[in-house]
FITI-183422 format. One record per residue (C-alpha): z, y, x; residue in one letter. Coordinates in steps of 0.02 Angstrom, whole numbers. Each point is the difference from the previous one (the first is absolute). Layout:
Z, Y, X, A
...
//
This chain:
358, -567, 2121, X
87, 41, 163, X
107, 157, 10, X
-24, 122, 143, X
150, -70, 96, X
-47, -182, -24, X
-182, 40, 39, X
56, 83, 162, X
94, -157, 50, X
-130, -122, -65, X
-143, 70, 104, X
92, -48, 160, X
32, -175, -67, X
-186, -14, -39, X
-46, 64, 173, X
116, -119, 94, X
-51, -154, -100, X
-187, 32, 4, X
10, 41, 185, X
83, -168, 29, X
-137, -84, -100, X
-141, 84, 95, X
87, -34, 165, X
15, -188, -28, X
-181, -12, -62, X
-71, 89, 151, X
112, -92, 123, X
-79, -159, -66, X
-175, 71, 23, X
25, 0, 189, X
139, -123, 37, X
-124, -144, 16, X
-107, 88, 131, X
130, -24, 136, X
65, -166, -67, X
-168, -90, -19, X
9, -94, 167, X
171, -72, -45, X
-55, -41, -177, X
-153, -96, 57, X
99, -91, 135, X
130, -44, -132, X
-125, -76, -120, X
-100, -82, 140, X
-166, 92, -13, X
-107, 83, 134, X
-52, 163, -84, X
-138, 31, 127, X
-92, -162, -40, X
-161, 44, -94, X
52, -104, -151, X
165, 93, -13, X
-54, 181, 19, X
-11, 16, -190, X
185, -45, -10, X
39, 137, 124, X
-105, 128, -94, X
72, -39, -171, X
179, 2, 60, X
-35, 175, 65, X
-111, 64, -141, X
50, -95, -158, X
155, 106, -33, X
-99, 161, 25, X
-144, -56, -111, X
109, -48, -148, X
99, 163, 6, X
-162, 99, 6, X
-71, -93, -150, X
152, 1, -116, X
83, 171, 20, X
-112, 88, -128, X
26, -135, -132, X
187, 0, 29, X
6, 189, -4, X
-89, -3, -167, X
122, -131, -66, X
141, 114, 56, X
-72, 142, -103, X
-11, -115, -151, X
160, -104, 9, X
115, 99, 114, X
-9, 36, 186, X
178, -53, 35, X
-27, -165, -90, X
-153, -38, 107, X
89, 57, 157, X
152, -111, -34, X
-116, -148, -28, X
-83, 38, 166, X
165, -11, 95, X
38, -168, -82, X
-173, -73, 33, X
2, 60, 180, X
170, -80, 30, X
-46, -168, -77, X
-153, -22, 108, X
93, 60, 155, X
117, -147, -29, X
-147, -121, -21, X
-78, 64, 161, X
164, -22, 94, X
21, -181, -55, X
-173, -57, 57, X
26, -182, 48, X
-174, -70, 30, X
-108, 4, 158, X
-182, 15, 45, X
-133, 55, -125, X
116, -26, -149, X
127, 122, 74, X
-134, 131, 37, X
-69, -11, -178, X
176, 9, -73, X
42, 154, 104, X
-161, 88, -50, X
29, -38, -185, X
181, 56, 2, X
-47, 158, 96, X
-129, 42, -133, X
130, -24, -138, X
129, 99, 100, X
-133, 136, 4, X
-3, -2, -191, X
182, 54, 4, X
-40, 129, 133, X
-141, 71, -108, X
119, 19, -148, X
121, 96, 112, X
-132, 111, 80, X
-90, 36, -164, X
153, 67, -90, X
115, 73, 134, X
-100, 161, 20, X
-10, 27, -189, X
188, -32, -19, X
36, 134, 131, X
-121, 122, -80, X
88, -24, -167, X
174, 18, 76, X
-28, 155, 109, X
-50, 174, -57, X
-168, 62, 62, X
78, 113, 133, X
89, -148, 83, X
-133, -135, -8, X
-64, 36, 174, X
173, -40, 70, X
18, -159, -104, X
-174, -66, 33, X
15, 51, 182, X
153, -110, 22, X
-89, -140, -93, X
-155, 15, 109, X
107, 4, 157, X
76, -166, -56, X
-175, -71, -25, X
-60, 47, 175, X
166, -39, 84, X
1, -171, -84, X
-168, -46, 72, X
67, 28, 176, X
175, -65, -29, X
-84, -162, -54, X
-72, -18, 175, X
171, 14, 82, X
89, -110, -127, X
-136, -132, 14, X
10, 8, 189, X
188, -26, -1, X
15, -135, -133, X
-156, -107, 25, X
46, -69, 172, X
170, -52, -70, X
-69, -82, -158, X
-163, 48, -84, X
73, -39, -173, X
118, 148, 23, X
-140, 128, -11, X
-15, -45, -184, X
184, -35, -29, X
49, 175, 57, X
-82, 72, -157, X
102, -107, -119, X
170, 89, 3, X
-88, 168, -7, X
-104, -60, -147, X
150, -70, -95, X
99, 160, 27, X
-148, 110, -48, X
-37, -102, -156, X
179, 10, -65, X
17, 183, 46, X
-165, 46, -83, X
43, -97, -159, X
167, 86, -23, X
-37, 175, 62, X
-182, 47, -33, X
-45, 75, -169, X
-161, 36, -90, X
-22, 188, 15, X
-191, 8, -10, X
-120, 10, -146, X
-57, -167, -69, X
-168, -12, -86, X
-27, -161, -100, X
-181, -56, 13, X
-109, -155, 1, X
-19, -86, 166, X
-172, 29, 76, X
-42, -183, 36, X
-181, 27, 50, X
48, 142, 115, X
140, -101, 82, X
-110, -154, 25, X
-152, 92, 70, X
107, 108, 114, X
95, -151, 69, X
-156, -107, 23, X
-102, 141, 79, X
134, 61, 119, X
53, -176, 53, X
-182, -44, 36, X
-26, 160, 100, X
159, -17, 103, X
-28, -186, 27, X
-175, 37, 65, X
72, 127, 121, X
130, -126, 58, X
-128, -136, 34, X
-121, 124, 79, X
114, 3, 152, X
-25, -186, 32, X
-147, -72, 99, X
-153, -62, -94, X
-118, -123, 84, X
-54, 76, 164, X
58, 174, -54, X
163, 71, 66, X
45, 60, -176, X
-39, -51, -176, X
-75, 159, -73, X
-171, -83, -14, X
69, -157, -83, X
-74, -27, -175, X
173, -38, -69, X
74, 160, 74, X
-146, 105, -60, X
11, -84, -170, X
186, 37, -14, X
-20, 182, 52, X
-155, 37, -105, X
67, -100, -147, X
166, 92, 11, X
-87, 168, -1, X
-106, -51, -151, X
154, -59, -97, X
95, 159, 44, X
-148, 102, -62, X
11, -96, -163, X
187, 37, -2, X
-35, 188, 10, X
-120, -14, -148, X
131, -95, -101, X
137, 125, 40, X
-105, 144, -63, X
-23, -84, -169, X
161, -90, -48, X
128, 100, -102, X
149, -43, 113, X
-69, -23, 176, X
102, -72, 142, X
-80, 122, 124, X
6, 176, -69, X
-165, 78, 55, X
49, 160, -89, X
132, 31, 133, X
-138, 38, 124, X
-39, 159, -97, X
150, 72, 91, X
-52, 67, 169, X
178, -24, 65, X
0, -185, -48, X
-176, -34, 62, X
15, 91, 167, X
171, -76, 33, X
-63, -177, -30, X
-158, 24, 104, X
107, 66, 143, X
123, -143, -24, X
-139, -131, 6, X
-77, 74, 158, X
169, 17, 85, X
38, -184, -36, X
-174, -45, 64, X
39, 91, 162, X
175, -65, 31, X
-3, -172, -85, X
-60, -94, 155, X
103, 102, 124, X
146, -120, -5, X
-113, -146, 46, X
-81, 96, 143, X
170, 48, 71, X
64, -178, -12, X
-154, -70, 88, X
10, 137, 132, X
184, -30, 35, X
15, -189, -22, X
-165, -52, 74, X
-17, 122, 144, X
132, 128, 43, X
161, -99, -14, X
-61, -152, 100, X
-69, 116, 133, X
173, 79, 13, X
94, -162, 28, X
37, -63, -176, X
-28, -184, -36, X
-115, -35, -147, X
147, -76, -95, X
92, 167, 10, X
-143, 117, -45, X
14, -9, -192, X
177, 72, -3, X
-36, 132, 132, X
-160, 54, -85, X
102, 45, -154, X
127, 94, 106, X
-131, 97, 97, X
-80, 57, -165, X
162, 79, -65, X
-54, 179, 50, X
-133, -7, -136, X
135, -33, -130, X
111, 136, 73, X
-137, 129, -23, X
-24, -49, -181, X
187, -2, -35, X
11, 180, 60, X
-154, 71, -83, X
0, -93, -166, X
155, 74, -84, X
-20, 172, 80, X
-181, 20, -55, X
46, -66, -173, X
136, 131, -21, X
-112, 141, 63, X
-144, -55, -112, X
113, 17, -151, X
10, 184, 41, X
-169, 41, 77, X
-117, -132, -68, X
-83, -151, 81, X
-165, 67, 65, X
54, 75, 166, X
111, -146, 48, X
-118, -140, -52, X
-153, 83, 77, X
91, 43, 160, X
70, -176, 10, X
-173, -78, -7, X
-69, 118, 133, X
147, -42, 112, X
-24, -186, -32, X
-184, 12, 51, X
50, 88, 161, X
131, -134, 38, X
-130, -138, -22, X
-119, 89, 118, X
141, 26, 125, X
44, -186, -7, X
-180, -38, 47, X
21, 105, 158, X
150, -103, 55, X
-44, -141, 123, X
31, -178, -60, X
135, -14, 133, X
86, 159, -59, X
156, 96, 49, X
119, -46, -142, X
73, 176, -8, X
-171, 70, -45, X
-33, -144, -120, X
168, 25, -88, X
-32, 187, -17, X
-168, -33, -83, X
81, -126, -118, X
130, 129, -50, X
-140, 126, -28, X
-94, -123, -110, X
158, -39, -98, X
35, 185, -26, X
-179, 25, -59, X
6, -143, -126, X
170, 59, -63, X
-67, 177, -23, X
-141, -71, -106, X
75, -142, -100, X
150, 76, -88, X
-80, 163, -60, X
-160, -89, -49, X
88, -132, -106, X
110, 133, -82, X
-152, 107, -40, X
-89, -150, -79, X
150, -43, -109, X
27, 182, -51, X
-179, 3, -65, X
30, -143, -123, X
51, 6, -184, X
169, -83, -28, X
-77, -140, -103, X
-121, -49, 138, X
110, 5, 154, X
9, -189, 16, X
-187, -29, -3, X
-30, 155, 107, X
123, -62, 132, X
-81, -172, -9, X
-173, 75, 27, X
63, 93, 152, X
81, -157, 71, X
-159, -100, -32, X
-106, 125, 97, X
125, -3, 143, X
23, -189, 8, X
-184, -41, -22, X
-45, 126, 135, X
130, -80, 114, X
-83, -170, -19, X
-171, 79, 29, X
68, 92, 151, X
63, -162, 77, X
-172, -76, -25, X
-85, 152, 77, X
119, 11, 149, X
-14, -185, 37, X
-189, 8, -14, X
-12, 148, 119, X
115, -85, 126, X
-104, -160, -11, X
-159, 100, 29, X
80, 73, 156, X
58, -170, 60, X
-166, -87, -38, X
-96, 119, 112, X
95, -28, 162, X
130, -139, -21, X
-115, -153, 22, X
-63, 59, 169, X
171, 52, 61, X
78, -164, -58, X
-135, -108, 79, X
8, 93, 166, X
189, -3, 5, X
14, -186, -36, X
-134, -49, 127, X
85, 108, 132, X
157, -106, -19, X
-82, -169, 13, X
-49, -40, -179, X
-168, -93, -6, X
-143, 113, -55, X
-46, -105, -152, X
180, 3, -63, X
18, 186, 35, X
-162, 40, -93, X
50, -108, -148, X
169, 86, -14, X
-81, 171, 22, X
-119, -39, -142, X
139, -26, -128, X
19, 135, -135, X
106, 145, 63, X
101, 3, -162, X
106, -140, 73, X
41, 108, 150, X
44, 145, -115, X
116, -108, -105, X
79, -69, 157, X
41, 177, 54, X
66, 38, -175, X
114, -152, 12, X
58, 43, 175, X
-72, -165, 60, X
-92, -46, 161, X
-149, -103, -60, X
-66, -51, 171, X
105, -159, 6, X
-65, -54, -171, X
-180, 49, 39, X
-9, -96, 163, X
111, -146, -46, X
113, -105, 112, X
-144, -101, 76, X
-92, 153, 70, X
161, 85, 55, X
60, -160, 82, X
-157, -9, 107, X
23, 178, 67, X
102, 47, 154, X
179, 32, -59, X
-6, 183, 52, X
-157, 32, -104, X
68, -93, -151, X
162, 97, 10, X
-91, 166, 14, X
-118, -35, -146, X
146, -43, -116, X
116, 135, 67, X
39, 175, -62, X
-138, 91, 95, X
-169, -86, -27, X
-21, 10, -190, X
63, 180, -21, X
-106, 64, 145, X
-149, -97, -66, X
0, 80, -174, X
55, 175, 52, X
-177, 64, 29, X
-79, -79, -156, X
151, 53, -104, X
-20, 181, 59, X
-181, 0, -62, X
52, -59, -173, X
151, 116, 0, X
-112, 152, 21, X
-102, -51, -152, X
154, -35, -107, X
95, 160, 46, X
-158, 104, -24, X
-19, -74, -174, X
184, 38, -39, X
-17, 180, 59, X
-158, 26, -105, X
86, -71, -155, X
149, 116, 24, X
-111, 153, 22, X
-92, -38, -163, X
170, -26, -82, X
51, 173, 62, X
-154, 75, -85, X
41, -91, -162, X
180, 60, 9, X
-54, 180, 30, X
-107, -7, -158, X
147, -46, -113, X
33, 182, -46, X
166, 90, -5, X
169, -59, -62, X
-22, -89, -166, X
115, -88, -122, X
-59, -78, -162, X
76, 80, -153, X
21, -101, -158, X
-79, 85, -152, X
169, 34, -81, X
76, 76, 158, X
-5, 185, 45, X
-102, 40, 156, X
105, 76, 141, X
-71, 162, 66, X
-18, -68, 177, X
-91, -159, -51, X
-187, -18, -21, X
-64, -98, -150, X
-167, -35, 82, X
-73, -173, -28, X
//
């Protein structure tokens, strides 16, 4: 048992170590987005070739899918065997597979498959860290300081996702192996530090492992998220795969298996997923709001990267090779807003409760999405940066108080599984959000891009049959090209067609102006749909947050109830 003085010191050790863990996990969620062009060049694969798009998708999504699937199981294992033990294991696993990613030596398909596999296993370590860090902090900090602690932790999570863009942009052009190697010293230091300094301060509840629950949850969620991932890809003559029998089978089958999972969890004596926790209005409302907020913001990063790399930066004089790094830099205001609002709102919510801050944050986020839709594609960066700061402030206002309120509503013995459930909702919603945002952008592109592309190519000397063939290709390739900061016109036309054109036309078609100007209009149509969806999700999240009730902290049966605390469940 920790004394008051050692507990006062230990909580800051726990905060600093878990913040480091969350930071390195979230940095690795985004570091590949900017580095993908250099990775694929390094292993000798064209990611925009139809046969290789699945490699591109799984390098982006595999890490997210595995963390979404495993955090509940690992949170439950933390409740049973010790949260610190599971967390320490996570740091070690994450570090080992970071090393194996950094030493990738093969090329071609073998290298792509190796990278995807190692990323998935690296995600296992990340899931162990994410599943137990929140519960460790909740154990270490008193209830009236959890908003501060979880606010700092959440700031690290959001900041990491944007720091990854900058780090990837700096390191990948030098050597793409370094984007994985950079995690190794941090992982080694964090593993040793966690092993020697973290202590088990939570309640452990020995129980039988819920094998049927774990298996059905993993199978159902993997099937569902895999279906969403493949739904983005073309199918036959369709621009997307949502009508593909395999995609429909994965999604419907995943939903059926997850329904069976719910039935199992209501009947087994020691369930992995504690349905009884949803009897608490604070827990339920907080998680619904969290899910909807992640649904609204999960695809934002991808939209901003496409907007900056594929359109705005080339139109403002940046070569395509430079756009990945500068896209990360130009998105820094979003992180700044979150860095300011996260800790402050967490501290204030410790005193005044979460409802006002979380609800207000979601309303402000919805307004920022609607305001972004009013900005022209070729925007004034000062206005764009201001709206990014506003969105960051809004998300910071929401995230820290909401997570603290969820954790305060949990019994001590169920903090691991409760934190895992919350992370699962957030991570699964993020994957779904990416699928929704991509789909809406593709819908916008499919309506107007073929005609604009055909007309533009013919106007610069491309034969009509070639222009129409290129214009008839699925727009997802154009979207991924913009995501990668690549100009696909040279690949689409090929050296033979370009060589037959007048030099001035060939130079213009493959220069900085043609491709960005070409997709600006179609992109704006898809952008309106995506930002409207994000705003609607945030407004519904605001309603859910408002329904959480007043300030609430769970009281253990053997603890006296403070006069200022409600015992409502």
